N, C-alpha and C positions, 0 to 999 in steps of 0.2 A: 407491424403499420412497417409498408413502403413508400418513400418518397421519391422518387425523382426528381432531383433539380435542376430545371434546365439554365441553360448560360442566359447568362443578363438580367438573373431574377434580382430588385433588392427588396425585401420587406421593410415596409416605413412604420412610425411609430409602434418600433418597438421597444418593451419594458427596459429600464437600465438593468443590469446584472447589480446581484447582491451576495457578493462571493465573499467568505469568511464568515459567514452567517450560523455556522456549528463549531464549536471547540470540544470535539470527543476528548480531544488528548489522546489521542492514539497512536503519535509517532512513536515507532519502537514500541516498547511496553513502558518504558520511567518516566525517565526527562520530569523529575521530582515527583512521583508518584509510585505507588506499588507498582510488581510487575503484574502486565494484563493477567490474571489468570486463567484465561480464556482461549488465549495464546497458543495455537498448536508449540511455537518454537519456545516460548516460556514452558512448560508443560515438557518436553521434552529434554530438554537442558535440564529439569531438576529433577527427570528419572534419569540422567546420564551422571549425573554428579553425585545423586544417591547410593546408586547402584555401585558406581565407581570409588564411593568411601567405604560401601560394604565387602569390594573385592581386595583394598588396601589391606582392610582389616584381618581378614581371613587370609591373607599373603604372609601377615607379620604375625599372625598363632600357628602359621605353619613351614615345614622345614623341608615338604616338598610338594609342586604342583599337584599333583593330586588330594593330596592332603589339603590344600588348597581350596582346590575347589568343593570338597567335602562339609569343609568351613562356611565357604559361599552358602550354597546349599541351606545349610545350617541360618544362616545368616536373613540369609532371603525366605527364611517363613516367621520371621517377626517384623523384618525389614517392607515386602510388600507388601501386605493386607493395609497396616498405617499408614503409608506412603500413598500410596490408591486411593485411600479415603481418606487424606489428609487432603489430596489433589480435587477429588468430588465435590467435595464442600467448598474450597479456595472456589474453583468453579461457580458454584451457587451466588456465593459470596461476591464475585468477584464485580461485577458494578456497584455497588454498593461500598465495597471495601475502599474504592479509589476515589469513591466521595470525601474520604475521610483526608486529614491528613497524614502525611508518612510515617511519625511516630507514634499515633494511635493506631491508624493500619496496620504497622508492624506488630504491635501489639498485637491486638488480636491474631493477629497470624500467628504470632509467637503461643498464645496460648491455647487454640483450634489444634494447633500440630501435637503440644502435647499432650493436652487430652485425651485426642486420640489415639497417640503413641500410648501413653500409660492404659487407657481402656483396652485399645486390643492384646497388650501384653497380658494385660491380670485375664484376658478371656482366655488366650492360648493358653497360659500357665495351668488355668483350671481345668481345661478340656484337655491336659497335659500333649498337648502341643508345640510348648515353648519352654523355654527356661529364664527368658530375661523376665529382669524382674519390672511390677510398673516405674518404681521412679527413676529406674538407668536406661530406661525405655522415652521416659518424659526429658530425661536430661541430652540424651544423644538427637533427640528431635530439637529442641532449643538449636542444639551447636549447631548443627545442620543447618538451620533455617537461618541465625543469623552467618552461617559461612556464605550459603547462596543472597542473604539478603547483602552482603559484602562485595558480592561480586556480580550481580547486576546492576549496584552502584558504579563497582568500576568499571561496567562495561558501558553505561551512559554517559561516563566521563569521555572514555576513551570514542564512541560515537558522535559524541556532541561537536568535534571539527569537520565530521564527514556530513553533519546533518549543512554547518555555515556554508563548506565546500559547495553541496546542493544548491543552496539558497543561492548562493553568488554565480555559480553557472547560471541558474536561470534567469537570474538577474542582466548577465552579461549575454548569453547564449542565445538567450528564448526564441528571440524574433530578430533574423536577419536583418543585417542594414541595406540592403539591398531590396526589401520587403518594403521597406518603409520607405525609401524613394521612388520605386516606382507607384506604390498609393497615392505618394504625395501628386506627381505627376500626373496620375490618373484623375485624381481630385480636381486638379487644377484646369484638366480638361474640360470637366464636365460644370464647371460654375455659370458660365454664358449660358451654357446651352441645356445644361438641366440643372436648375442650384436646389432642386430638392433632394435629386438624389447624391446630390456632390455635400449638401448636407447630410442626409443620410451617411455617407461615407466616411466624411468625420467623424460622427457620433460614434460611428464602429471603431477608427481608429484610436480614439480617446476610452472606447472602455475597454478597447482590448488591449494598451501598454498600460491604462490604470489594472487591467489583471495581471500583468507580469509583475507589477509592484507590489503583491501583496504578500501576506506571509506564508508559508507552503505547511507552515506547523495544522492548520485548521483545512479541514475537508468543505468540498462543496456538492450538491446536488449533481446528479448526470441531469438535468434539465439546465442548471445554468452551465455546466461543461458544453451540453451541446447547443446553447443559445452563442455561447462565446465561440464556439466553432464554425458556427454558419454566419457571425460577422466577419470574421474572418476572411469563409470563403466567399462574401458578398464582394469583399476588395478584390479579391483576386481577378474573381470576375469579371471586375471592371476593364481589367488588363488583358487578361486570358480569355473572355470572352466562347465561342461554341466550342476551343480546344479543353474546356475544362468541362466534365459531367460528373454529377455527385450524385450517389445511389445509395440515400439512408435506408435502413431496415433495424428500425429502435423500437422496443415493446414500451407503449404507453407506460407500462406499470413497473419499469425499470426507475422513470425517474425520478424518486424520493433516496435514490438508493445513495451512499455517499462516494467520494474517489477523493485522491488528491488535485487540486486546482494546478490549470493549466498540464491537464495529461493528455488530454484528445489533441489542442489544437496542435501541439509542437508535433503531431503525430501526423497530421494531418497537413501542415506544412512541411515534412518532410515527404509527404506521397505529393506533393504537388512542384515540390524544386526535382525533385531526383524521378518524378515517373511521370510529368504533367512537361514541364518545362522543355527537353531534352528530343522529344516527339515535335512531330510537327501536324499529325492529325490528332483529332479529337481523342482523349483518353478519360477513361472512367475511374475512378476513386468509389470504393463500396466501402459503408463506413455499416458495421452491423452489432448491437448492442444486445443483449438478452440475459436471462435467467438462469443458470443450470443447478438446482439445490442451493446450497447455500455459497453460489461463488454467483460474481456479476462478470460476464463475460463480453472482451470489446476486441471485435474483429477489423481489419483493416489490410484493405487489398490495392494496390497499385500498381500501375505498367511498369515492367524490368526492363532497364535498359542495360545490358554485362560494358557496354565502349563506354557507359559515363559513371562509371561505380569509382570512379578516382576523387569525382566530387568529395568535397571536405565537409565533416560535421553529421553525417547521415550518423554514423558509428559513436562518436559523443554526446548526438542528441540520445539515441536508445539508451546507452550506459547513465545517463545523468536520469532518464525515468526509471531505470531498472534501480537503479540507488534509491532514490525517492521511494518507489512502492516498498522495497525494502526498510526503508525509517519507519515506513507505514504499517507496513504490516508483517513484518518480517518473512518465514519461511511459507507463511498463507499463500503469498500474491506471487505468478507467475507472468515472466515476461517470454515469448519466443518466436521466433522471425524463421520466415522460411521461405523457398521460393518456389510457385505453383504455377504450373502451364504459363509460364513468362510472367507471371504478378509475384511481384512481393507480398508477402502476408506476416502481419503485426497479429498476435495472438497474446489479450492479456487477460489475466483471472486473478482477482482480490477476493477478498470476502466479501459477504453480503452484509451488508449496515446501512441502516437508515437512521434518521434524527433521533427517533424515542428507542431504538436496538441499540447505538454508539454511545461506546465507555463514556462517562460526563468527565 
């Protein structure tokens, strides 16, 4: 769907947003829950940790590097099958496990890992492909799981300050003071000649600043984020008029997709501040949202003015958004910036999640 928004248009009687309606508990992977075993970052860390432990064991058993490689290959025959089978099982059970309290969930993970390790070891030994006893394999699996559980718990605590800092930055730097002052002045100029439009603008301001104070741990739908961004743009249109042209291209099927709150609006605010304000002619901001496989792709283009790139705030805002994406989705989210045909481009990819699909 392509929608060209003309300057000066203000939509009336819009419903209030309902931010933070969903709580999929998806910031990073833990925060009081088991790791999200469906997340690529968690799976990668588990694989690396398990194979690193196998490599250390091979080095301790060997006198030379070649002997260590032989030992590691031997260990891998009994390590990889149960490890991969356990990860597949936990991936299937991941959403259900995260509904349980931490200790019960951890106990079930230990039981699954030990049972699979013992069963695979017994099967490989019966086929003559392995030497490990079932009991020893189960014990190693339990030890590895407990070590990884301690690691993820420590990692959660290590990243908690980053979460608090990201939230603080969102509260302090998300909406620039000059925007607030300009919006108030624009509303004051409307009160007598167009009181209905002034009332709508005040509603937009109230909704926008209420959104700033929301808890970034909760995800919102794309529809809500687009509605919030349109409110912001309507306020900017009061000031910029014909100088601001916004071209929306949003797939309506992407409306239920979940994403962090205040993700799109700060990017559009940056586009106005760095791409529209420095120019004297009308400028165009292009916003595109579509689904590509299991990814939600957001693209934003705005005019690029090299002589005005000393303006403060652009890099900090992008870093803030990148950090929040990492806190929510780990390595599964991407943020890229580039300059294409004298336009600044931002491309964001996040895992496709909807209310029904999100981890509880």
